[in-house]
C-alpha positions in Angstrom: 179.9 100.2 240.5 182.2 96.9 240.7 185.1 97.3 238.2 185.4 93.4 239.0 182.1 92.6 237.4 182.6 95.0 234.6 185.9 93.3 233.7 184.2 89.9 234.1 181.5 90.6 232.1 183.8 92.2 229.3 185.7 88.9 229.5 182.7 87.0 228.6 182.9 87.8 224.9 186.3 86.2 225.0 189.6 86.2 226.2 191.6 89.7 226.4 194.6 91.3 226.9 194.7 93.7 230.2 195.1 96.8 227.7 192.1 95.4 225.7 190.0 95.3 228.5 191.0 98.9 229.9 190.2 100.2 226.5 186.8 98.5 226.4 186.0 99.3 229.7 186.7 103.0 229.2 184.6 102.8 226.1 181.7 101.3 227.6 181.8 102.7 231.2 184.6 105.1 231.9 183.3 108.1 230.3 183.4 110.2 233.6 186.2 108.1 234.8 188.5 106.2 232.9 190.2 103.1 234.5 193.7 103.0 235.4 196.1 100.4 234.1 197.0 99.7 237.8 193.7 99.3 238.8 192.7 96.7 235.7 196.0 94.6 236.5 195.2 94.6 240.1 191.7 93.5 239.9 192.6 90.7 237.4 195.3 89.6 240.1 192.4 89.1 242.6 190.0 87.7 240.2 192.8 85.2 239.1 193.4 84.4 243.0 189.7 84.1 243.5 189.6 81.3 240.7 187.3 83.7 238.5 189.7 84.2 235.8 192.6 82.4 234.4 195.7 83.3 232.5 196.3 82.1 228.7 199.9 82.9 227.6 200.7 83.9 224.2 203.9 82.7 222.9 205.8 84.9 220.6 208.8 86.9 219.5 208.8 89.1 222.5 207.9 88.9 226.1 205.0 86.4 227.1 201.8 88.6 227.0 198.9 87.4 229.3 195.3 87.2 228.0 193.0 86.8 230.7 189.7 84.4 230.3 186.7 84.0 232.6 186.2 80.9 234.1 183.0 78.8 234.9 183.2 80.3 238.6 183.5 83.7 237.1 180.6 83.4 234.8 178.6 82.1 237.8 179.4 84.8 239.7 178.7 87.6 237.1 175.3 85.9 236.4 174.4 86.1 240.3 175.7 89.9 240.8 173.8 90.9 237.5 170.3 89.1 238.9 171.0 90.7 242.6 169.1 94.0 242.9 171.1 96.8 244.3 170.1 98.6 247.3 168.2 101.7 246.0 170.1 104.7 247.1 170.7 108.1 245.4 173.3 108.1 242.3 172.6 104.4 241.8 172.3 105.0 237.8 176.0 104.0 237.2 175.9 100.7 238.7 172.4 100.0 237.2 173.7 101.1 233.7 176.6 99.0 233.9 174.6 96.1 234.6 172.3 96.7 231.6 175.0 97.1 229.1 176.7 93.8 230.5 173.6 92.0 230.6 173.3 93.2 226.8 177.1 92.4 226.1 176.7 88.9 227.6 173.3 87.9 225.8 171.4 88.0 229.3 168.1 89.5 229.7 168.5 93.2 230.4 164.8 93.9 230.6 164.9 91.5 233.8 167.6 93.3 235.4 165.6 96.1 235.1 162.4 94.5 236.3 164.3 93.1 239.1 165.6 96.3 240.4 162.0 97.9 239.7 160.9 95.3 242.2 163.6 96.3 244.7 162.6 99.9 244.6 159.0 99.5 245.0 159.3 97.4 247.9 161.6 100.2 249.7 158.9 102.4 248.6 156.1 100.5 250.5 158.2 100.4 253.3 159.1 104.0 253.5 155.2 104.7 252.8 154.5 102.8 255.8 157.0 104.2 258.0 155.8 107.8 256.9 152.1 107.0 257.8 153.0 105.4 261.3 155.8 108.1 262.1 156.2 111.7 263.4 156.9 114.7 261.3 160.7 113.9 261.2 159.8 110.4 259.9 157.4 111.9 257.4 160.2 114.7 255.9 162.9 111.9 255.9 160.5 109.2 253.9 159.4 112.1 251.8 162.9 112.7 250.7 163.6 109.1 250.0 160.6 108.5 248.0 161.1 111.4 245.8 165.1 109.9 244.9 163.0 106.4 244.6 160.6 107.8 242.1 163.2 109.4 239.7 164.9 105.8 239.8 161.8 104.4 238.8 161.3 107.0 236.0 165.1 106.3 234.9 164.1 102.6 235.0 161.2 102.8 232.8 163.0 105.1 230.2 166.0 102.9 230.1 163.4 99.7 229.5 161.8 102.0 226.6 165.2 102.3 225.3 166.6 98.9 225.4 166.7 98.0 221.8 168.6 101.3 220.8 171.1 100.3 223.7 171.3 97.0 222.1 172.3 98.2 218.9 175.1 100.5 220.3 176.6 97.7 222.4 176.4 95.2 219.5 174.0 92.7 220.6 
């Protein structure tokens, strides 16, 4: 999963401090692996360098605190990432889950994200089926293994699509 895009997606809701981004990330995506503060600030520095975020300073009594805001270029990159299907492979669900949640959080069409991914899975399944038919026993076994994993992904995509309303309520959109 791309931490950069997750943080950009979180920033679409409005400017945030680094510690707010970490907390929001951990709540939404970090169940198995919380994000380290250092990773947040290193990622934000790269996004800043690439023009995808900008810094808003908050003057106050103490030291200036940085609030990060997404730029138009960041929004464009985020939208492109959400619509780009992932290469089907084992353990893809964490990235897909992130894309679906971010689509819901940012007011985009999460069903479209799932449909795009479903199309990519079906395309690869057709390719593997042709290879299996034309190949030898080794090809047949290798393709069967990949096809079984892709079928499991498709079941997850369908189940997630059926639960989008519940997930949308959970993420607050």
